[in-house]
N, C-alpha and C positions, 0 to 999 in steps of 0.2 A: 487445775487452772482454767478459768473461764475463757471463752472465745475472745471476749473483749480484751482480757489481760494478755492473751497470747498475741493479739494484734498490736497492742501497745509495745510489748517487748520486741516484736519483730520490727516495728517502726524505729525503735531506739537503735537496734542493730543496723538497720538500713542507713539511718542518719550517720552513725559512726563510720560505716563503710564509705559513704559518700565523702565525708571529711578526709579520710585517709587517702582515697583515690584522687581527690583534687590535689591534696598535698603531694602526691606522687607524680603529678603532672599528667594525669590521664586525660585531661581535657584537650590535649594536643595544641596548646597555645603557650607562648612565652611573652614576657614583657616586650612591648615594642612592635608586636605584629604576629601574624600566624607563623607556626613552626614549619620549617622545611619538611618536605615529604620524607617520612622515615622508611628505611629499607625493611624488608620482610622480617629480618631477625629482630630489629628493634620493636616492631609491632608485636611479634610473638612474645618477646620478653616482657613487654608491658602488660599483655593479656595474662601472662603467668603471674606477674607481680600482683595484679589486681585480684586474681583468684586467691593468692596467698593471704592478702589483706582481708578478704571476705571470710576466709576460713579462720583467721586470727580473731576477727570480731565475734564470730560464733563461739569460739573458745572462751574469750573474755566474758561474754554474756552468760555462758554456762556456769562459770565460777561465781559470778554475782548472783545468779538465780539460785545456786546451791546454798549460798549464804542466806538469801531471803527465805528459802524453804525451811532452813534450820531454825531461824529466829521466829518464824510465824507458824511453826509446826505444820507445815503444808506438805503432807505426803503426796498429794496429787501433783503438785508442782515438781517435787523431787522425781516422781515417776516420769513426768514429761521431759525432764533433763536427761534421764537415762535413755528414753526413746529417741530424743533429738541427737544423741551421740552418733547415730547412724548417718546423719547429715554431714557431720564433721569427717567421718570415715570416707564418705562418698567424695567430699571435697578434696581430701588428700589423694585419693585414687585419681581424680580428674586432673589435679595438678601434675602428678607423676606422669600421667598419660601425655599431657601437653608438653612436658619437658622432654620426654622420650621422642615425641614426634618432632620437636624443634631440633634436637640434636641430630636426629636421623636425616632431616630434610635440609637443614641449614649448615650443618657441619661447623659449629662454632669452635673457635680456638682461643687460647690465652684467657683474657679476662672474661669474655662472654661465656666460655665453657665453665669457668670457675663460678660465675654468677649463677648459672643454671643449676649446677650441682649443689651450690650453697642453698638455693631456694628449695631444692628437693629435700635436703636435710632439715631445713626449717619446718617444712610441712610434716616431716616425721615427728619432730619434737612437738609441734602443735597438736598432732593427732594423739600423742601420748598424754599431753596436758588435758585434752578433752576426755580421755579415758579416766584420768585422775579425778576430774570434776564429776564424772558419772559415778565413780566409786564413792566420793563424798556423799552424793545424793542417795546412794544405797544405804549408807549409815543413817542419813537423815530420816529415811522411811522407818527405820527401827526406833529412832529416837523420838519421832513426832508424837506418838501416843503418850509418852512419859513426861512428867514435869522436868524442866531443864535442871541439869546438875551444875550448880554454881554458874548459872547463865552461860552454860556451855564453855566455861573457862575462857580460853582465848581464841576459840574457833572463828567467831565472826570477824575479829581483827585480822587473824591470819588470812581468811578468805579475801577480805578487802585488800590487804597488802599484796596478795598473790595476783589479784586482778589488776592492781596498779602496775605491778612489775610486767605482766604480760602486755598491758597497754603501752608501757614505756618502751619495751623492746620492739613492739610493732612500729612505734614512732621512729625509733632509731633506724629501723629497716627502711622506712619510707625515706628518711633523710640521708641514708647511707652514712651515718654518723658514728664513728668508732668511739669518740669521746663519750657520747651519750650512752652507748652500749655498755661501756665500762662502768659508768655511773649507775645504770640500772642494775648491773650485776652486783654492785655493792649492797643494794637494797635487800638482796637475798639473805644477808647476814641477820637482819632483823627478823625475817621469817624463821630462820634457824633458831634464833633466841626464843621466839614465841613457842616454837615446837618443843624445845627442851623444857621450858617453863610449864607448858601444858602437860607434858608427860609427868613431871615431878608432882604437880598439883593433883593430877588425877590419881596417881599412886597413893598420895596421902589421903585423899578422899575415900579411896577404896579400902585402905587400911583402917580408917576410922569407922566405916560402916559397910558391912558386906552387901547391903542393899544397893550400894553405889557401884558394885563391880561391873555389871553389864553396861550401864550407861558410861561409866568411866572408860571401859575398854573400847567402846564404840567411838568415843571422843578421841581417844589416842589414835585409833585407826584412821579416823577422818583427818586428824592433824598430820599424820604421816603423809597422806596423799597431798595435802596442801603444801607440805614441806618439799615434796618431790616436784610440785609445780614450779616452785621457786628455782630448784636446781635445773629443770629443763628450760626455763626462761633464761637462765644463765648460759646454758649451752647455746641458745639462739644468739645471745649477746656475743659469745665467742665466734659464732659463724659470721656475724656482722663485722667484727674486727678483722677476721680473716679475709672477708670479701673486700673490705676497704684497703687494708694494708698489705695483705698477702702473708701476714705473720700469724702463727699459731700461738695463742696466749691462753693460759689457764687462769680464768677469772674466778674460779672457785677452789682455791688450793686447800 
């Protein structure tokens, strides 16, 4: 990927983060006048939330870039995604550090403690989603030199839907919206359907021609990782429901 393209992608990520942060109320104002001065716990919680949103935007971008690398046969871009996974890992460690410091210094209780522990689990799921995007990119590197097998079956659609689900669950987190979280979780059903359809079609293609075996196998592996992204986004949706309502719900029975 060229330096110019990297800059464009980073700008897109920064713009997305800015939108999410503003929606989260990070500008410190409310309608009708300046917000009252917040106590240290509120300030630290907002800092942590902003960090989680930035991490989530990096994860979403990794999924979309993996799809782009697949359809454009761009092995260099796929390699950049794999290398960039270190940033996501670093972000997760930083959020965990901030949460640990906040709990130790502010001694939150009740809803505040639940909020911090929920965000800690959200970052765990986001880190794993980043790993899955990196794993898709590893398959892209192997697929890039070869002609596409049946236009990569349903991988591009799966990747787009996975990115949409991650974006939706981040929006639900910003809004602390349990209803939206449940709606996002339902979208995972379509990702599951595409995964099963991809598996079946690849098996048929491999049976029809042994030359399709390696490409078909790699497409199945990549589709598995995309399917897992949907599952982990659903886990985040469950975290949001728990955060808002205090109830533990299984959104992916």
